[in-house]
Structure formats: structure tokens, C-alpha cells
C-alpha positions in Angstrom: 8.0 43.3 -23.3 4.7 42.2 -21.5 5.1 39.2 -19.1 2.7 37.5 -20.9 5.0 37.4 -23.9 8.0 36.1 -21.9 8.6 32.5 -21.8 8.1 31.3 -18.0 8.8 27.8 -16.1 8.0 26.6 -12.4 11.5 26.2 -11.0 11.9 22.7 -9.5 11.5 24.0 -6.0 8.4 25.7 -6.5 5.1 23.9 -5.4 3.4 24.6 -8.8 6.1 22.7 -10.4 5.5 19.4 -8.0 1.8 20.1 -9.0 2.4 19.9 -12.5 4.7 17.3 -12.0 2.3 15.3 -10.6 -0.1 15.8 -13.4 2.5 14.0 -15.5 2.4 11.0 -13.1 -0.8 10.0 -13.7 -1.8 9.2 -10.4 -4.3 6.7 -11.2 -2.1 4.8 -13.3 0.6 4.2 -10.2 -1.3 1.0 -9.6 -0.4 -0.6 -13.1 3.3 -0.5 -12.3 2.7 -1.0 -8.8 0.3 -3.9 -8.9 3.1 -5.7 -11.8 5.6 -5.4 -8.9 3.7 -7.0 -6.8 2.4 -9.9 -8.5 6.2 -10.8 -8.7 7.0 -10.0 -5.5 4.3 -12.3 -4.6 5.2 -15.1 -7.1 9.1 -14.9 -5.8 8.3 -15.4 -2.0 5.3 -17.6 -1.0 5.8 -17.3 2.6 5.5 -14.0 4.4 7.6 -11.2 3.2 9.2 -9.1 6.1 7.6 -5.6 6.3 10.8 -3.4 5.5 11.6 -6.0 2.4 7.8 -5.2 1.2 8.4 -1.8 1.4 11.6 -1.7 0.1 10.2 -3.4 -3.0 6.6 -2.2 -3.9 7.1 1.4 -2.8 9.4 1.9 -6.0 7.4 -0.1 -8.2 4.3 2.0 -7.0 6.2 5.0 -8.1 7.9 3.7 -11.3 5.1 4.2 -13.5 4.6 8.1 -12.7 8.4 9.5 -13.2 8.5 7.2 -16.2 5.6 8.5 -17.7 6.8 11.9 -16.9 10.1 11.1 -18.7 8.2 9.6 -21.8 6.0 13.0 -22.0 9.2 14.8 -22.4 9.6 13.5 -25.9 5.7 13.9 -27.1 5.0 17.3 -26.9 4.1 17.3 -30.3 1.3 15.1 -30.5 0.5 15.9 -26.9 -0.1 19.3 -27.9 -3.2 18.2 -29.9 -4.5 15.5 -28.2 -3.3 16.4 -24.8 -3.3 20.4 -24.3 -4.4 20.2 -20.6 -0.9 18.8 -19.9 1.9 21.3 -18.4 4.7 20.3 -20.6 2.2 21.7 -23.4 0.9 24.5 -22.0 5.1 25.4 -21.3 4.5 25.3 -17.4 7.0 23.2 -16.9 10.3 22.8 -19.2 11.4 19.2 -20.8 14.7 19.6 -19.6 13.3 20.2 -15.8 10.7 17.3 -15.7 13.3 14.7 -17.6 16.2 15.4 -15.5 14.2 15.2 -12.2 12.3 11.9 -13.8 15.8 10.2 -14.2 16.7 11.1 -10.6 13.3 10.0 -9.3 13.6 6.7 -11.4 17.3 6.1 -9.8 16.4 7.0 -6.4 13.8 4.7 -5.9 15.8 2.2 -8.0 18.4 1.9 -5.5 16.2 -0.1 -2.2 15.3 -2.9 -5.0 19.1 -3.3 -6.7 20.1 -3.3 -2.9 17.5 -6.4 -2.2 18.9 -7.8 -5.8 22.2 -6.6 -7.3 20.9 -8.2 -10.5 18.3 -5.4 -10.2 20.7 -3.1 -11.9 20.5 -4.7 -15.2 16.4 -4.5 -15.6 16.7 -0.6 -14.1 19.1 0.5 -16.3 17.1 -1.3 -19.4 13.7 -0.2 -18.3 15.5 3.7 -18.5 17.0 3.1 -21.9 13.5 2.2 -23.0 11.7 4.8 -21.5 14.2 7.2 -23.0 13.9 5.5 -26.9 10.1 4.5 -26.8 8.9 7.6 -28.7 11.5 7.3 -31.5 10.3 3.5 -31.6 6.2 4.5 -31.5 6.8 7.3 -34.0 8.5 5.1 -36.9 7.4 1.6 -36.5 3.8 0.6 -36.2 4.9 -2.9 -35.1 6.9 -1.4 -32.2 4.8 0.9 -30.0 2.8 -1.8 -27.8 5.1 -4.1 -27.6 7.9 -1.3 -27.0 6.1 -0.2 -24.2 5.2 -3.7 -23.0 8.5 -5.2 -22.4 9.8 -2.1 -19.8 6.4 -2.8 -18.0 7.2 -6.7 -17.9 10.4 -6.0 -16.5 8.9 -4.9 -13.2 7.5 -8.4 -11.9 10.9 -9.9 -12.8 12.8 -7.3 -10.3 9.8 -7.9 -7.8 10.6 -11.5 -8.1 14.4 -11.4 -7.9 13.8 -8.5 -5.4 12.3 -11.1 -2.7 13.9 -14.3 -3.7 17.5 -13.5 -3.9 18.1 -15.5 -6.8 20.7 -15.0 -9.8 20.0 -14.7 -13.1 19.4 -18.8 -14.0 16.5 -18.7 -11.3 14.4 -16.6 -14.0 14.1 -20.1 -15.6 11.1 -20.8 -14.1 7.3 -21.5 -15.6 5.8 -19.0 -13.0 8.1 -15.7 -13.9 7.5 -17.3 -17.8 3.9 -16.5 -17.8 3.8 -13.9 -15.5 6.3 -12.1 -17.9 3.6 -12.9 -20.5 0.9 -11.7 -19.0 2.3 -8.6 -18.3 4.1 -7.8 -21.6 0.1 -8.8 -23.0 -1.8 -7.6 -21.0 -0.3 -3.9 -21.2 0.9 -4.1 -24.9 -3.1 -4.3 -25.3 -3.9 -0.9 -23.3 -1.0 0.5 -25.1 -2.4 -0.4 -28.5 -6.0 0.4 -27.3 -4.9 4.0 -25.8 -3.6 4.6 -29.3 -6.9 4.9 -30.5 -7.6 8.0 -28.8 -4.6 9.7 -30.4 -5.0 8.7 -33.9 -5.7 12.3 -35.4 -2.9 13.8 -33.1 -0.5 11.1 -34.2 -1.4 11.5 -38.1 -0.7 14.8 -38.0 2.1 14.8 -36.2 3.8 11.5 -38.4 3.6 9.1 -36.1 3.3 5.6 -37.4 1.1 4.1 -35.0 -1.0 1.0 -35.3 -4.2 2.5 -35.4 -3.1 5.2 -37.7 -1.5 2.6 -40.5 -4.2 0.3 -40.2 -7.6 2.1 -38.5 -9.9 1.0 -36.0 -10.9 -2.4 -36.7 -7.8 -3.6 -37.4 -6.5 -2.6 -34.4 -9.4 -4.2 -32.4 -8.6 -7.6 -33.9 -4.9 -7.3 -32.8 -6.7 -6.5 -29.4 -8.6 -9.7 -29.5 -5.0 -11.7 -29.3 -3.7 -10.0 -27.0 -6.4 -10.7 -24.4 -6.4 -13.9 -25.6 -2.5 -14.5 -24.6 -3.6 -12.9 -21.5 -6.1 -14.6 -20.2 -4.2 -18.0 -21.0 -1.4 -16.8 -19.3 -3.1 -15.8 -16.3 -5.1 -19.1 -16.1 -1.8 -21.2 -16.5 -0.5 -19.4 -13.1 -3.7 -19.6 -11.1 -5.3 -23.0 -12.9 -8.8 -23.6 -12.5 -9.6 -24.7 -9.1 -12.9 -22.5 -7.9 -11.1 -19.8 -5.7 -11.1 -16.3 -4.9 -8.4 -15.8 -7.3 -10.4 -17.9 -10.1 -13.1 -14.9 -9.5 -10.7 -12.6 -9.6 -9.3 -13.8 -13.0 -13.2 -14.3 -14.3 -14.0 -10.5 -13.4 -11.0 -9.6 -14.9 -11.6 -11.7 -18.8 -15.1 -10.3 -18.5 -14.2 -6.6 -17.9 -11.7 -7.4 -20.9 -14.0 -9.3 -23.3 -16.3 -6.4 -22.6 -14.2 -3.8 -23.8 -13.5 -6.0 -27.2 -16.6 -6.4 -27.7 -18.0 -2.4 -27.5 -14.9 -1.6 -29.5 -15.7 -3.9 -32.0 -19.6 -2.9 -32.4 -20.0 0.2 -31.0 -21.4 2.7 -33.8 -19.0 5.6 -33.1 -15.7 4.7 -33.9 -14.0 7.7 -32.9 -11.5 9.2 -30.6 -14.0 10.4 -28.4 -15.6 7.4 -27.6 -12.2 5.4 -26.5 -12.5 6.1 -22.6 -14.5 2.7 -21.7 -12.6 1.0 -23.9 -9.0 1.9 -22.5 -10.6 2.2 -18.9 -11.4 -1.8 -19.5 -7.6 -2.7 -20.4 -6.8 -1.1 -17.5 -8.6 -2.1 -15.3 -8.0 -5.9 -16.5 -4.7 -5.3 -16.6 -4.7 -4.9 -12.9 -7.0 -7.5 -11.9 -5.4 -10.3 -13.9 -2.2 -9.0 -11.5 -4.5 -9.3 -8.5 -5.6 -12.9 -9.3 -2.0 -14.3 -9.6 -0.7 -12.2 -6.1 -4.4 -13.8 -4.5 -2.9 -17.6 -5.8 0.1 -17.3 -4.1 -0.9 -14.8 -0.8 -4.4 -15.4 -0.6 -3.7 -13.2 3.2 -3.2 -9.9 1.1 -7.0 -9.9 0.0 -7.8 -7.1 1.8 -4.7 -5.1 0.7 -5.8 -6.0 -2.5 -9.1 -5.0 -1.9 -8.3 -1.6 -0.9 -5.5 -1.1 -3.4 -8.3 -2.0 -6.1 -10.8 0.7 -4.4 -8.1 3.7 -4.0 -7.5 3.2 -8.0 -11.3 3.1 -9.2 -11.0 6.9 -7.1 -8.2 7.9 -8.5 -9.4 7.0 -11.7 -12.7 8.5 -11.0 -11.2 11.8 -10.4 -8.6 12.1 -12.9 -8.4 15.7 -14.4 -9.4 14.7 -18.4 -12.0 12.6 -18.9 -11.0 11.3 -22.2 -7.5 11.0 -21.1 -6.5 7.5 -19.1 
């Protein structure tokens, strides 16, 4: 038997495995989970957060998206083989078993410090892992579930961040800031997921995924996205208020970016999968900027950090390996 006919996976201890795993982590999207968790941290403690506590909470949130995305990729190889053939799982460079085990172990390790800061975070951490494992089932079978099912998992991040730095129990979550921050995260991320489905319509249809765009088409998907961003704008506005300030300017920038993306989706003449990257990038940019506005509202002194953070996101987004994939 020739070597090329033999199925071969990079072993976990090899550098090639970790290079492949990094592709599945989507480094440019680590900023999504990072900013979501950080917004909860900012709202949960408006005073100075000690460096040790900051790092113990923020680093797990930043890495969380990567391990979570790699885990869900293990269950979507069928549709990814059509829409994202560059990914190592599709190319059989790494096995679903090894990627899945590493992802779960990674999620467990990074959650330890967040749970240490507040034991109640164990509940949200466990729910998020269960959600990641079951997400593909809901995406495949229920057109109404995908964006919100993915959204509620990300929505847990600001809640965990809030609890990590505030030390509150579950009753303490019944606050205005937590409610509207959760609402913002849920709908802003649901829109990112919804519009992201547009780039995979053919692959999802071929593999019998009943996503909203597959069932209802491009135009109705964009109209639903209009509702999602309207709720996101409202929630963020309630959180930061209307006073002219740096946070308000960031809020305006996020809203303009999101509305521009929606207009592009409505009026572009080429309503095809290969013409979705601008719209999808608008959803992720607005997600990060809305949460940045919230952070700066509660912690104005974090401005330099937020500027550097967003700049690094744009750099990694620009150099991503596949231009049509976000």
C-alpha cells in the first residue's frame, strides 16, 4: 500500500497538529469571545480590577472561542468539506477525535480560573460545553434554532465575566446591566451567525442542513438580520446612554457599520455566496465595537487597551487564511 492511500493524522504532540488546530480556532475571532467576557467584567466591577483577577478572567474568555469553534468543527465536517475544504479536519490532517478531546480539555483548563473567581460559573461553563456539543444537531434540524442556539452560548460569556469580578451569587444577576448586556450579546452574535449562514447555503443544502437561509432564502435572511441589529442597537443604547462621549462615538461607529452591512445585503446585485464577506465582516466588527462601547462606558481608562485590542483584531482578520471565510 502506498503512503498516499493510507489515512494519516498528525499526532497531538506534533507541531503540525497544533498548526492545524490553530486554523480551527480562528485566531481572528478570539476577539469576539474576549470582548464579550470583558464587557461583563467591566459592567461587574466599575472600580479598578486587580491585574491578577483581570488576567485570570480575561485570558479564558479570549481563548474560549477558539476551543469552542474547534469543537463544533468536529461535528460539521460534512458541510465544511464543501464550503471550507481548506480546513485540516476536512483534509484529514487531524482527526475529529483528537481535535474534540483537545478542545474539551482546553475548555476545562481555561474555565478553572473563572470558576475559582466565582464557583457559580461552573454552571455556565458546563452549559456552554453542552451547548457546543449539541449545536450542530439544532443547526441541522431546526431553521429557527441555529443563530439563537449559538447566540445563547456566547451570551453566557458576559454573565460569567460579570460574576467573576463582582463575586455575586445567582440572585445578583437580576440587574438592568446584566439583562441588557445579555440581550446585546445574544442578538449581535445571532446576527453574525445568521448572516454567516449565507456563505454556506449550497453546502448546507447539499448536506441537508435546514438553516434559515436554506429554508427562506437570501432576502428574508437579511430582513431578519435587520431585526437583530435593531435589538442590538437598542440594548447597547440603553446600557451607555445618549451623552456625547467616547463610548457613544464607538456605539455610533458600530451601529453605522452594522447598518451599512445590512444595506449592502439588501441592495447588492450579486446575492451569491461568494459576495458575503463584506456583510459578514460588518456583523463581527459591529459586535466587537458595541461591546467596546459598553466597556468604555464603565471603564473609560481602558481606552488604550481597547484601541490596541481592536487594532490586533483587524490585523488578524486581514491576514486570515481564506478570504471568503470568516
